[in-house]
Wavefront OBJ file of the C-alpha trace (Angstrom):
o trace
v -21.817 -1.219 -13.401
v -24.795 -3.486 -12.658
v -28.178 -1.771 -11.254
v -30.136 -5.136 -10.197
v -28.187 -5.274 -7.154
v -28.755 -4.673 -3.332
v -26.245 -4.496 -0.917
v -26.713 -7.083 1.938
v -25.588 -5.624 5.167
v -24.512 -8.543 7.570
v -25.573 -9.292 11.295
v -21.860 -8.448 12.621
v -20.848 -4.546 12.618
v -17.528 -3.210 12.884
v -17.923 -2.108 16.397
v -18.787 -5.708 17.480
v -15.911 -7.205 15.485
v -13.531 -4.694 17.086
v -14.863 -5.463 20.524
v -14.259 -9.214 20.401
v -11.079 -9.198 18.066
v -9.173 -6.309 20.220
v -8.143 -4.107 17.651
v -9.271 -1.576 15.108
v -8.810 -2.075 11.273
v -6.640 0.142 8.882
v -4.836 0.358 5.745
v -1.181 1.362 5.558
v -0.651 2.393 2.203
v 2.994 2.226 1.281
v 3.857 4.168 -1.910
v 7.688 4.699 -3.585
v 9.491 3.846 -6.753
v 10.601 0.488 -7.802
v 13.463 -0.511 -5.003
v 12.540 2.098 -2.795
v 11.974 -0.398 -0.198
v 8.193 -1.049 -0.130
v 7.957 -4.633 -0.301
v 10.880 -5.189 2.301
v 9.307 -2.928 4.831
v 5.785 -4.572 4.484
v 7.110 -7.726 4.872
v 9.230 -7.096 8.107
v 6.070 -5.024 9.220
v 3.538 -7.367 8.991
v 5.944 -10.114 10.753
v 6.779 -7.659 13.418
v 2.777 -7.018 13.893
v 1.990 -10.702 14.010
v 4.504 -10.792 16.801
v 2.704 -8.172 18.756
v -0.387 -10.598 18.149
v -2.170 -8.234 15.964
v -4.222 -9.158 12.826
v -2.727 -7.929 9.757
v -2.401 -8.909 6.125
v 0.119 -7.533 3.535
v -1.072 -6.878 -0.231
v 1.911 -6.923 -2.465
v 1.937 -5.158 -5.948
v 3.760 -7.886 -8.022
v 1.357 -10.809 -5.929
v -1.572 -9.203 -6.681
v -0.704 -9.072 -10.192
v -0.795 -12.896 -10.770
v -4.398 -13.300 -9.829
v -6.841 -10.599 -9.211
v -5.101 -7.867 -11.463
v -3.428 -10.407 -13.948
v -5.547 -8.813 -16.770
v -4.279 -5.291 -16.129
v -0.975 -4.022 -17.953
v 1.127 -0.966 -16.986
v -0.522 1.748 -19.189
v -1.889 4.521 -17.066
v -5.550 3.436 -17.477
v -4.571 0.032 -16.352
v -2.117 1.310 -13.417
v -5.369 3.355 -12.376
v -7.463 0.206 -12.527
v -4.882 -1.705 -10.549
v -5.019 0.702 -7.818
v -8.792 1.480 -7.797
v -9.048 -2.634 -7.029
v -6.291 -2.383 -4.206
v -8.520 0.461 -2.769
v -11.574 -1.820 -2.635
v -9.761 -4.900 -1.453
v -7.816 -2.922 1.250
v -10.858 -1.506 2.245
v -12.676 -4.899 2.499
v -9.410 -6.075 4.780
v -9.591 -3.219 7.046
v -13.192 -3.229 7.806
v -12.669 -6.716 9.049
v -10.709 -5.602 11.835
v -7.047 -6.384 9.560
v -4.311 -4.099 9.440
v -3.788 -4.083 5.984
v -0.503 -3.335 4.474
v -0.230 -2.608 0.745
v 3.055 -2.028 -0.992
v 2.250 -0.515 -4.454
v 4.085 2.146 -6.457
v 0.788 3.742 -6.946
v 2.650 6.589 -9.150
v -0.692 8.972 -9.611
v -1.874 11.177 -6.836
v -5.381 11.208 -7.765
v -5.315 7.224 -7.602
v -4.209 7.191 -3.776
v -6.783 9.964 -3.201
v -9.498 8.164 -4.667
v -8.412 5.191 -2.109
v -7.857 7.339 0.949
v -11.814 9.114 0.173
v -13.321 5.202 -0.072
v -11.798 4.481 3.309
v -12.816 7.853 4.601
v -16.312 7.091 3.726
v -16.445 3.877 5.400
v -15.040 5.479 8.230
v -11.440 3.448 8.405
v -8.268 4.987 8.729
v -6.057 5.345 5.839
v -2.282 5.954 6.361
v 0.146 6.696 3.456
v 3.424 5.894 3.975
v 6.044 7.461 1.154
v 8.841 4.871 1.051
v 11.601 7.471 -0.412
v 14.921 6.900 -1.643
v 16.710 8.813 -4.527
v 16.480 7.725 -7.812
v 20.104 7.062 -8.090
v 19.896 4.826 -4.878
v 17.094 3.194 -6.183
v 18.755 2.391 -9.792
v 22.010 1.196 -7.759
v 19.957 -1.327 -5.673
v 17.532 -2.495 -8.535
v 17.392 -6.324 -7.486
v 15.067 -7.231 -10.330
v 17.285 -5.248 -13.287
v 14.112 -3.128 -14.259
v 15.933 0.118 -14.561
v 18.713 -1.304 -16.418
v 16.101 -2.610 -18.743
v 13.983 0.486 -18.945
v 16.966 2.466 -19.593
v 17.586 0.412 -22.491
v 14.186 0.836 -23.653
v 13.399 -2.975 -23.114
v 10.505 -1.855 -20.948
v 7.676 0.900 -21.822
v 6.198 3.077 -19.210
v 8.779 2.162 -16.398
v 7.652 4.693 -13.542
v 10.522 7.003 -12.586
v 12.134 6.640 -15.719
v 9.890 6.813 -18.950
v 6.635 7.311 -16.654
v 5.855 9.505 -13.924
v 6.028 9.306 -10.101
v 3.904 11.659 -8.193
v 5.333 11.876 -4.967
v 2.697 12.592 -1.742
v 2.682 15.958 -0.816
v 1.598 15.454 2.557
v 1.845 11.503 3.701
v 1.103 10.558 7.278
v 4.795 9.136 7.342
v 8.098 9.811 5.453
v 10.408 6.828 5.485
v 13.855 7.590 3.932
v 15.321 4.368 3.392
v 18.679 5.998 2.100
v 18.971 7.191 5.727
v 17.198 4.663 8.300
v 17.555 0.667 8.614
v 14.792 -1.806 8.171
v 14.750 -2.117 11.407
v 14.411 1.845 11.995
v 11.784 2.238 9.358
v 9.452 -0.819 10.695
v 10.201 0.613 13.963
v 8.930 4.351 12.964
v 5.744 2.870 11.314
v 5.003 0.978 14.642
v 5.615 4.195 16.671
v 3.180 6.121 14.776
v 0.532 3.403 15.209
v 0.886 3.414 18.856
v 1.094 7.005 19.068
v -2.407 7.605 16.993
v -3.657 4.329 19.355
v -4.238 2.398 16.232
v -2.446 -0.459 18.102
l 1 2 3 4 5 6 7 8 9 10 11 12 13 14 15 16 17 18 19 20 21 22 23 24 25 26 27 28 29 30 31 32 33 34 35 36 37 38 39 40 41 42 43 44 45 46 47 48 49 50 51 52 53 54 55 56 57 58 59 60 61 62 63 64 65 66 67 68 69 70 71 72 73 74 75 76 77 78 79 80 81 82 83 84 85 86 87 88 89 90 91 92 93 94 95 96 97 98 99 100 101 102 103 104 105 106 107 108 109 110 111 112 113 114 115 116 117 118 119 120 121 122 123 124 125 126 127 128 129 130 131 132 133 134 135 136 137 138 139 140 141 142 143 144 145 146 147 148 149 150 151 152 153 154 155 156 157 158 159 160 161 162 163 164 165 166 167 168 169 170 171 172 173 174 175 176 177 178 179 180 181 182 183 184 185 186 187 188 189 190 191 192 193 194 195 196 197 198 199
């Protein structure tokens, strides 16, 4: 890390932004296996919140790897760095009073905890949303054919097959996509945000 740098605070603080934008920023951290429904829910939730006139933005795992994280692979060290960077970016968006929706497998608890603590130190709410469905269900969905490739040995270190997924132990929200429809999932998250007075 560079040592000859100084943080330059701006004139506008978060309180002023919240006052004039009419909302508080937070990060909704959607985690779960591939094909559990994270991206589908994130897209629908973003649209729903925009229709409620809320400033929000979605950060998607695959999309981020086209740019910011295109230099990273899928080994454990690169997965750690992938999530570290997303933690930093989502904190910046949320500090700007956006409702930031991230949809990343983020398989390791320690990485999600690092992201949570980063937000906590900045006084920004961090809401972990476990998007959950049994392995046999997500394998049956398999819209990208990734589980089949992983089972055939064509993809190394694939989460849930040849690499671990550490499920959240106490997420703020646990959405079972084998039991709830897309609409019900979005409404469950929205209800939580209303109850906590985030929106």
